N, C-alpha and C positions, 0 to 999 in steps of 0.2 A: 224582643229580638227579631220577630217576624216583621215588625214595623221598620226596623233599621234595614233589614234585607230588602224590603220593598222600596224604600227610599233610595238605597244604594243602587238597586237595579234600575230605577227610574233615571237617576243621574247618569249612570253609565250608558243607558239607552239613548239619552239625550245627546251625549257626546258622540256616540257612534253614528247616530242618524244625521247629525248636523255637522259632522267633522268636515272642516274646510269650507263650510257654506259661506263664510264671509271673506275667504281668501281669493285673491286674483291668481289665475293660472299664469305661469310664465309664457311669454310669447315664444313660439318656435317656428323656424323656417330653415331652409337649406339654400346656401349660395355657393357657387364655384368661382374661384379666382383664377384667371389666366394671366400670368405675368409674361409679357413679350419684351425681352431684353433688347432685341434687335431694333424695335421701334419705340422703346421707352414708354410702353402703354400697359395698362392693367384693365382687363375686361372682367366685369362682375356680372354673373348670370344667375337668375333665380332657378334653383333646381326643384324646390318645393315651398309652398306657402304655409304649410302646417296650419296653425290657428291664427296666424297673423293677418292683419289687414294690409300692411305694406312694410317695406324695408327701406331704411335710410342708410346712406353711407356717411360715415363720420371719420374722425381722426384727422389725418392729413389730406383728406379729400375736400377740395374746394368746389363742391357741387351740391345743388339742392335737388338733384334727380331723385325721384321716388320710384322704386320698383314695386309693382303691385300685382304681378301675375307670373305664373310659371313660364319660363322661357324669355321673359323680358331681361334686357341687359343694358349695360352702359359701359363705354370704353373711356377710361380716364387717360388723357394725354397730359403733357407737361403743364398746360394752362389749367387743368382740373386738379392739380396737386399743389400743396403749399411749398414743397421742396423736392429735390431730386432723390431724397431718401426719407423713409417714414413708415407709417402703418395706416392701412385702410381698414376700417371697422364696419361690419354690417350689423345693424340693429333692427331686429324685428319688433313691430309695434302692433298690438291688438286693437280692436275697435274701442275698447274701454281705456286705451292709453298705456297699457302695461308695456314696458320696454325691456327687451332682453338682448344682450350681445350674443349673436349666433355664430359669428366667425370673424377672423381678422387675417390680414396678409401684410407681411413686411415687404418692403421693396428698397432697392438701392441702385438707382440708375446713375450713369456718369453725368456730370454737369456739362451742359451744352455750351458752346461758345456764343458770345453775343456779336452779331454781325449786322451790317447795314449795306444796302445797295444804292448806287447812284448811276444815272445814265451819263455817258460821255458821248454826246451826239456828234462831236467833231470827228472822233476816231471810230465810231460805231462799236463802242465797247460798253460793258457794264463794269463799274468799279466796285470792289468789295472791300469794306473796311472791317477789321476785327478789333473790337474794343476790349474783349475779354476772352481768353481761350478756354476757360473751364477745365475739364479733364481731357479735352480733345488733343490728339497728336498732330493732326493736320486737317485741312479742309479741301474737299474736292468740289470744284465749281464747274458746271457744265452748261453749255448752250448747244444748239443743234449743230454748230460749226466748230466749236472749240471746247477743250477741257483743260483746266489748269489745276495744279496742286499748290496750296498755300501751306507752308510749314509752320508749326507751332513757334511762336515768338515773332513771326513776321506780322506786320500790321495791315497789309493790304495786298491786293492783286487785281488784275483786269482780265476779263474774258471777252473774246470777239463775238459779235452778233452780226447777223446778216440783214435783218429787217425789223421794222416796228412790229410789236406784238409777240416777238420771240420770247420764250420763257427761259429763264436762267435758274438753275437749281443748285443749292449749296448743301453738301453732305458732310457732317462731322465724322471723322474717323477716330475711333477709340481703340484701346488695346484688343478688345474682343467683339466689337460691334461697330456698325455704321448707322448713323441716324440723320435723316433729312432735317435740316435746321432752318431752311428758308427758301422761298421762291420769289422771283421778281419778273415782271413783264417789262421788256424794253420798250420805251416810248420815245421815238425821235420826232 
């Protein structure tokens, strides 16, 4: 009976002293997401690194940016996302490769129109063509000397310019926000 008690105590002590010795600890870190609906951008900032070596952004993020210190951040614009709506996921990774999802953020931005610019040097104008309207209601196009509004459903418009090198800016107007969708430098 004493022998069984001693063996049982030894087994229990072995488990208690070595409990979790072969297990990897989850990676942990803290990130903050700031969704800017007026500019269709998402900024991800590292609030704490915890035990992680770095943080990767995944999901609908088309970026290979690695965040590796407190305060580091990345702003995801339209070209950094695979679509106008989706989920960005932050994954903390330890030195030994253990990965843990630490946060995620859903987003749903309006679909921007597809536009192109061309110079009309005969009339000192920049012509704007709209091939797809997306979710925009209208397009405001500005130069230093002229501003025009192109309504949804219209396929083109022209804005006057005064000299070579002048910048023309196109802004898409949605129900609850406006977003710059293109710039062009006039070259005559």
